[in-house]
N, C-alpha and C positions, 0 to 999 in steps of 0.2 A: 504494500500500500504506500501511497504518497501523501504528504501533508496537504490538507485542503487549502491552506493559505498560500504556501510558497512552492508547492509541487516537488519538494525534495523527498528523498528516500527517508523512511523512518529509522531512527536509531535509538540509543539509550535515552530514556527520559520522555519518549514519545507516548502518546495515549491514543486509543481508539474508543470513541464514545458514541452514543446514539443521539441523534437529533431529538430535542425535546418535543418537537412538533410532529415529525413523521417517522421517527425511529430508524432513519437511514444511518448507517455507520459513517462517522466522521473521524478522520485521522488528523492528528496534530503533532508536529515535531516539537521538541523541547524548546527550540529557539523562539518559535511563534507563540508558544504558550507563555514563556517567560516575558516576552515583550507585549503580550496581549494583542497580537495582530488579529484583526477581524477575519472571520470566515463566513461564507454564505453557503447554505445547503441548497439542494436542488428545489426544495419546497419554498425557497426565499426566506427561510429563517436565517437571521444574522446573529452571530455571537462574537464575544471578545476572544 
């Protein structure tokens, strides 16, 4: 899987979670999580 925000490969500190609106899996790398970079799900839900 790749990070939803920056499209990089996942590494240590990465997480895969479910969208609170549609339960689609969302992958986040540690860098984007630490910097609170926004992401957007295919259902248009946006998160930090």
